Structures are given as structure tokens and as C-alpha cells.
C-alpha positions as CSV (number, residue, x, y, z in Angstrom):
1,M,-16.9,112.2,162.8
2,I,-14.0,110.1,163.7
3,V,-10.3,111.1,164.0
4,D,-7.8,108.3,163.1
5,A,-10.5,105.6,162.4
6,T,-9.8,102.0,163.4
7,L,-9.9,99.3,160.8
8,V,-13.5,98.3,161.9
9,E,-14.6,102.0,161.7
10,Q,-13.0,102.3,158.2
11,Q,-14.9,99.2,157.0
12,C,-18.2,100.7,158.2
13,S,-17.7,104.1,156.6
14,E,-19.1,105.2,153.2
15,G,-16.1,107.5,152.5
16,K,-13.4,109.5,154.1
17,V,-12.1,113.0,154.2
18,V,-8.4,113.7,154.8
19,V,-7.5,117.2,156.1
20,A,-3.9,118.3,156.6
21,A,-3.0,121.6,158.2
22,N,0.1,123.2,159.7
23,P,0.4,124.6,163.3
24,Q,-0.4,128.2,162.0
25,G,-3.9,127.0,161.1
26,E,-3.3,126.9,157.3
27,V,-5.0,124.1,155.5
28,C,-2.6,122.3,153.3
29,L,-4.7,119.5,151.9
30,V,-8.3,118.4,151.7
31,Q,-9.0,115.1,150.1
32,K,-12.3,113.3,149.9
33,G,-12.4,109.7,148.8
34,G,-14.5,106.5,148.9
35,G,-17.8,107.9,147.6
36,G,-20.7,109.3,149.5
37,E,-21.7,112.9,149.8
38,V,-20.3,115.4,152.3
39,D,-22.3,118.5,153.3
40,A,-20.2,121.7,153.2
41,L,-20.9,122.5,156.8
42,V,-19.7,119.0,157.8
43,L,-16.6,119.5,155.7
44,L,-15.9,122.8,157.5
45,R,-16.3,121.1,160.8
46,C,-13.8,118.5,159.7
47,V,-11.3,121.2,158.8
48,E,-11.8,123.0,162.2
49,M,-11.2,119.7,164.0
50,A,-8.1,119.0,162.0
51,V,-6.7,122.4,162.7
52,G,-7.4,122.0,166.4
53,Q,-5.7,118.6,166.4
54,V,-2.7,120.0,164.6
55,R,-2.3,122.8,167.1
56,E,-2.6,120.4,170.1
57,L,0.0,118.1,168.6
58,G,2.2,121.1,167.7
59,K,2.2,122.2,171.4
60,K,3.1,118.7,172.6
61,V,5.9,118.4,170.1
62,D,7.2,121.9,171.0
63,G,7.1,121.0,174.7
64,A,8.9,117.7,174.1
65,L,11.6,119.5,172.1
66,E,12.1,122.2,174.8
67,A,12.3,119.5,177.5
68,D,14.9,117.6,175.5
69,A,16.9,120.7,174.8
70,E,17.0,121.5,178.6
71,K,18.0,118.0,179.4
72,R,20.8,118.1,176.8
73,D,22.0,121.5,178.0
74,K,24.2,120.6,180.8
75,G,25.6,123.6,182.6
76,G,23.9,126.2,180.4
77,I,26.5,125.9,177.6
78,S,23.9,126.1,174.8
79,R,23.1,129.7,175.8
80,E,26.7,130.6,175.5
81,L,27.1,129.0,172.1
82,R,24.1,130.7,170.5
83,A,24.8,133.5,168.0
84,D,22.6,136.0,169.8
85,N,24.3,135.8,173.2
86,E,25.9,138.9,175.0
87,R,29.5,138.4,174.0
């Protein structure tokens, strides 16, 4: 199995399976194209890999957003402006 195949890898393949999932682990899309047969267990492994990749990517995005928010929050003003602060 290949994640994000290169052009050469795509040209050598018999088919492809696209799996989309959200960070909660819910599968949103499974699409098979290009011919060829896919064993059910292989398809389940593809789904598991996709969910793992989405969760990793989600963690990286969340971390980058938190770092950016901290960088933009000069002097802690964001905490004061939130609706759930202790006014």
C-alpha cells in the first residue's frame, strides 16, 4: 500500500482506493477506481491507515494553530476577551 503515490507509482498501479476520514475516526468516503480487485481485509487496512494518517495530521494542525494563537496573543489579552473569562 502506498499513501500519496508519486506519478511513477500511479502509472504502475492497477487501481486506486481513496479513503477520507475526519479526526474523530469517522470514515467519510471510500472510493475505488481504476479496475482491479481489492480484498476486503486489504480495504479495511487501507481505512485503518487513512484514519491513522488523519489523526496524525489533525494533531499537527491543532499544534500549529495553538502555537500561532500563543504567538498572536501578546500580553494575554485573548484570555480577557473570551466570553468564558472571570469578569
